[in-house]
C-alpha positions in Angstrom: -28.3 29.3 20.2 -25.1 28.2 21.8 -24.9 25.4 19.4 -25.8 27.5 16.5 -23.5 30.4 17.2 -20.3 28.0 17.6 -21.4 26.4 14.6 -21.5 29.8 12.6 -18.3 31.1 14.0 -16.5 28.1 12.8 -18.1 27.7 9.5 -17.8 31.4 8.5 -13.9 31.6 9.8 -12.5 28.6 8.0 -12.5 30.1 4.5 -10.6 33.1 5.8 -8.0 31.0 7.8 -7.5 28.6 4.7 -6.7 32.0 2.7 -4.4 33.1 5.5 -2.6 29.5 5.3 -2.4 29.5 1.8 -0.7 33.0 1.6 1.8 32.4 4.6 2.5 28.7 3.3 1.1 26.9 6.5 0.4 23.5 5.1 0.7 19.8 6.2 3.0 18.5 3.8 2.3 15.2 2.0 4.8 12.4 3.4 4.9 8.5 3.4 4.0 8.5 7.0 0.8 10.5 6.2 -2.5 9.4 4.4 -3.1 12.9 2.2 -1.6 13.4 -1.2 -1.8 17.2 -1.3 -0.8 20.2 0.8 -3.8 20.9 3.3 -3.9 23.7 5.9 -3.4 22.5 9.5 -5.1 25.6 11.2 -8.6 24.2 11.7 -8.0 24.5 15.4 -8.1 28.1 15.1 -11.5 28.1 13.9 -12.5 25.2 16.6 -11.1 27.5 19.3 -13.0 30.7 18.1 -16.4 28.9 18.0 -15.9 27.2 21.4 -14.7 30.4 23.3 -17.2 33.1 21.5 -20.2 31.0 22.2 -19.5 29.6 25.5 -18.4 33.3 26.8 -21.5 34.6 25.2 -24.2 32.4 26.4 -23.1 30.6 29.7 -23.6 32.3 32.9 -20.3 32.3 35.0 -22.2 32.9 38.3 -23.6 29.5 37.6 -20.4 27.8 36.2 -17.9 29.5 38.4 -15.2 27.0 36.6 -16.0 28.4 33.0 -13.4 31.3 33.2 -10.8 28.7 34.0 -12.0 26.4 31.3 -11.5 29.2 28.8 -8.2 30.1 30.2 -7.2 26.5 29.9 -8.3 26.4 26.4 -6.1 29.9 25.8 -3.1 28.0 27.2 -3.6 24.8 25.1 -4.5 26.9 21.8 -0.9 28.6 21.8 0.8 25.3 22.5 -0.9 23.9 19.5 -0.6 26.8 17.1 3.1 27.1 18.0 3.4 23.3 17.3 1.3 23.7 14.0 3.6 26.4 12.8 6.8 25.9 14.1 6.7 22.5 15.6 7.8 22.2 19.3 9.7 19.9 21.4 7.5 17.0 22.9 8.5 17.8 26.4 7.6 21.5 25.9 4.2 20.5 24.6 3.6 18.0 27.7 4.4 20.9 30.1 2.1 23.4 28.3 -0.6 20.6 28.7 0.0 20.2 32.4 0.0 24.0 33.0 -3.7 23.9 31.2 -4.7 20.9 33.7 -3.5 22.7 36.7 -5.6 25.7 35.7 -8.5 23.4 35.8 -7.7 21.6 38.8 -6.5 24.2 41.3 -8.1 27.4 40.8 -11.0 26.0 38.6 -11.6 23.3 41.2 -12.3 20.7 38.6 -10.9 17.4 40.2 -12.1 13.7 41.1 -13.2 13.6 44.7 -14.7 9.8 44.3 -13.9 6.9 42.4 -17.6 5.6 43.2 -16.6 2.5 45.0 -13.9 1.5 42.4 -11.4 -0.7 44.2 -13.4 -0.1 47.4 -12.9 3.7 47.1 -15.5 6.2 47.7 -14.2 9.4 48.9 -10.8 10.7 48.0 -9.5 12.2 51.1 -6.4 13.6 50.1 -6.8 16.7 47.9 -3.4 16.0 46.5 -4.3 12.5 45.4 -7.4 13.8 43.8 -5.2 16.3 41.9 -2.7 14.0 41.0 -5.5 11.4 39.6 -7.3 14.4 37.7 -3.9 15.4 36.1 -3.3 12.2 34.8 -6.9 11.5 33.2 -6.5 14.8 31.6 -3.2 14.3 29.8 -4.1 11.0 28.9 -7.5 12.0 27.3 -6.0 15.0 25.4 -3.1 13.1 24.0 -5.3 10.2 23.1 -7.4 12.7 20.8 -4.1 14.1 19.5 -3.2 10.3 18.4 -6.4 9.3 16.6 -6.5 12.7 14.3 -5.1 10.7 11.4 -7.9 10.6 8.9 -10.6 12.9 7.6 -13.2 13.5 10.2 -12.4 10.7 12.7 -11.5 13.0 15.6 -14.3 15.4 14.8 -16.8 12.6 14.5 -15.7 10.9 17.8 -15.6 14.3 19.5 -19.4 15.0 18.6 -20.6 11.6 19.4 -19.0 11.7 23.1 -20.1 15.6 23.5 -23.3 14.7 22.4 -23.5 12.1 25.1 -22.3 14.3 27.6 -24.4 17.0 26.7 -27.7 15.4 26.6 -27.2 13.8 30.1 -26.6 17.3 31.5 -29.2 18.4 29.9 -31.7 15.9 31.4 -30.1 15.6 34.5 -30.8 19.4 35.3 -27.2 20.5 34.6 -28.6 23.0 32.0 -25.1 25.4 31.9 -23.1 22.3 31.5 -25.1 21.0 28.7 -24.5 24.6 27.0 -20.8 24.0 27.4 -21.3 20.7 25.4 -23.5 22.3 22.9 -20.8 24.9 22.0 -18.3 22.2 21.7 -20.8 20.2 19.5 -21.4 23.2 17.2 -17.9 23.9 16.5 -16.8 20.4 15.5 -20.0 20.2 13.2 -18.6 23.2 11.3 -15.3 22.1 11.2 -16.4 18.6 10.2 -18.0 20.1 7.0 -14.7 21.4 5.7 -12.5 18.4 6.7 -14.9 15.9 5.3 -16.8 17.5 2.5 -14.5 20.4 1.9 -12.8 20.8 -1.7 -11.7 24.5 -2.1 -11.5 25.0 1.6 -10.4 21.6 3.0 -8.8 21.9 6.4 -7.1 19.8 9.3 -8.0 20.5 13.0 -4.2 20.2 13.5 -2.4 20.0 17.0 -4.5 23.1 18.2 -7.7 21.4 17.2 -7.1 18.1 18.7 -5.6 19.2 22.1 -8.6 21.6 22.7 -10.9 18.8 21.7 -9.2 16.6 24.1 -9.0 19.1 26.7 -12.8 19.7 26.7 -13.7 16.0 26.6 -11.6 15.7 29.8 -13.6 18.4 31.4 -16.8 16.7 30.5 -15.6 13.5 32.0 -14.9 14.9 35.4 -18.1 17.1 35.3 -19.9 14.0 34.5 -18.4 11.8 37.3 -18.5 14.3 39.9 -22.4 15.3 39.2 -23.2 11.5 39.5 -22.1 11.6 43.1 -25.2 11.0 45.2 -27.2 11.7 42.3 -30.6 9.9 42.5 -32.9 10.8 39.8 -34.0 8.6 37.0 -30.9 9.9 35.0 -28.4 9.1 37.6 -25.6 6.6 35.9 -24.2 3.8 37.9 -20.8 2.7 37.3 -20.0 6.4 36.2 -16.1 5.9 35.8 -16.5 2.9 33.7 -19.4 4.2 31.6 -17.2 7.5 30.9 -14.2 5.2 30.1 -16.5 3.4 27.7 -17.9 6.8 26.1 -14.1 7.4 25.0 -13.1 4.0 24.4 -11.9 4.6 20.8 -9.2 7.3 21.7 -8.5 5.5 24.9 -8.2 1.9 24.0 -6.1 2.9 20.8 -3.8 4.7 22.5 -3.3 1.8 25.0 -3.2 -0.8 22.2 -0.3 1.3 20.0 1.7 2.0 23.2 1.8 -1.8 23.9 2.3 -2.8 20.3 5.2 -0.2 20.1 6.9 -1.3 23.7 6.5 -5.1 22.8 8.8 -4.3 19.7 11.4 -2.5 21.6 10.3 0.9 20.3 9.4 3.9 22.3 5.7 4.3 23.0 6.0 7.6 22.0 7.3 6.8 18.4 5.1 7.3 15.3 3.6 4.5 13.3 0.7 3.1 11.5 -0.7 0.8 14.0 -3.8 2.9 14.8 -7.2 1.4 14.2 -7.8 3.6 11.5 -4.6 2.7 9.7 -5.7 -1.0 10.1 -9.0 -0.3 8.3 -7.4 1.7 5.6 -4.7 -1.4 5.3 -7.8 -3.6 4.6 -9.1 -1.3 1.9 -11.5 1.3 3.2 -11.0 4.7 2.4 -10.9 7.6 5.0 -14.9 8.1 4.9 -15.6 4.4 5.6 -13.1 4.0 8.0 -14.5 7.0 10.0 -17.8 5.7 9.7 -17.1 2.4 11.1 -15.2 3.4 14.2 -17.7 5.9 15.0 -20.6 3.3 14.7 -18.6 1.0 17.1 -18.0 3.7 19.6 -21.6 4.2 19.6 -22.4 0.5 20.2 -19.9 0.6 22.9 -21.8 3.6 24.6 -25.0 1.7 24.3 -23.7 -1.3 25.7 -22.3 0.9 28.8 -25.7 2.2 29.6 -27.2 -1.2 29.2 -24.9 -2.9 31.7 -24.2 0.1 34.1 -25.6 -1.9 36.9 -23.4 -4.7 36.8 -20.4 -2.7 38.8 -17.5 -0.6 37.5 -15.0 -3.7 37.7 -17.4 -6.0 35.6 -18.4 -3.4 33.2 -14.7 -2.3 32.4 -13.8 -6.0 32.2 -16.6 -6.7 29.5 -15.9 -3.5 27.7 -12.3 -4.3 27.4 -12.6 -7.8 26.7 -15.0 -7.1 23.5 -12.7 -4.1 22.5 -9.5 -6.7 22.7 -11.7 -9.3 20.6 -12.4 -6.8 18.0 -8.7 -5.4 17.9 -7.5 -8.9 17.2 -10.0 -9.5 14.7 -9.1 -6.4 12.9 -5.3 -7.4 12.9 -6.3 -10.7 11.5 -8.4 -9.2 8.7 -5.0 -7.1 7.8 -3.1 -10.3 7.7 -5.6 -12.0 5.7 -6.1 -9.0 3.2 -2.1 -9.0 2.4 -2.3 -5.1 2.7 -4.4 -4.0 -0.3 -3.4 -0.6 -1.3 -6.4 2.0 -0.9 -7.1 4.7 -3.2 -5.4 7.3 -0.9 -2.1 5.3 -0.6 -2.1 4.7 -4.5 -2.8 8.5 -5.1 0.0 9.3 -2.6 2.6 6.9 -4.4 1.6 8.4 -7.6 2.3 11.8 -6.0 5.7 10.8 -4.8 6.8 9.1 -8.2 5.7 12.5 -9.9 8.0 14.4 -7.3 10.8 12.1 -7.7 10.6 12.2 -11.6 10.4 16.2 -11.4 13.7 16.1 -8.9 15.4 13.8 -11.3 14.7 16.2 -14.4 15.8 19.0 -12.1 19.1 17.3 -11.5 19.6 16.3 -15.0 18.9 19.9 -16.2 21.5 21.2 -13.6 24.1 18.8 -15.2 23.8 19.8 -18.5 24.2 23.2 -17.5 27.6 22.6 -15.4 28.7 20.6 -18.5 
């Protein structure tokens, strides 16, 4: 029921949100740095927020999940930061401070923080609370922004979000953490409702915007923390060995892609936060795949990594991380090789975008000529 309600709230609210966006002119405008060719509303995060909070608040017992109220408060903070950025655009530092505020609500009053590294680097129990807080804050901020960065083509952030939250939700369910599985179900349902309009929408096509990607990233971080904490001393048939490495692998696409583009930017003497077109999905578009194909390829690859992590969880955290990162690096270099070999063929979306810009330039030139004639 949690999944169904979150889906319906999101699904039914999007047409109204698109109508408001059109009336108030809240659009993501096409540009040379973006992949779309027409004005698209960016307020999908409003529907995601509504579906998640209504469903989670209605069906999850707060007495069984004491941190739920703080998770919802963190979502509200993230929502307002994202919606302001989608409508007015805010400074990166203010955006970061809002993310830190949301993370601190989870960590301190919500008591959601890492208390163990499961033996990674020889560390089991984290004695100092502050150390656990700092580590947790770092992980939350990284995961939030990694989802913000991969939200570049239709369906990608939603697909990866559904895949990863399905993994965590199923594990919570089979391990006996039913209330946490309901939280994952609420997240999955709202992403499914959004996905319908983001990928297949015509009249009501919509982007999740910063509001949606930040909330998705926040909820993925919450599930990662809970997954790692619930595996401490857990001895049932569903216990996960090497939980930190497994949780990293579950989020391999957003996390590895973030590391990758940061290294590329810094190697070229640029700021790691400078926008460019070096993300994995951009590489697939350069090869000639369209948005749907690129999303499918990346999501399938992420699913394969999850299966690999589950198969190799017994080899230890360090070895599993080494295997996963090595394979990811090889695939990344192979993808870049394909881009160079292809000679940057022009995908259909880019062709349409260039045609769109040429039409705009002709219209602008016509207006200038008309103004010149009137002046004369």
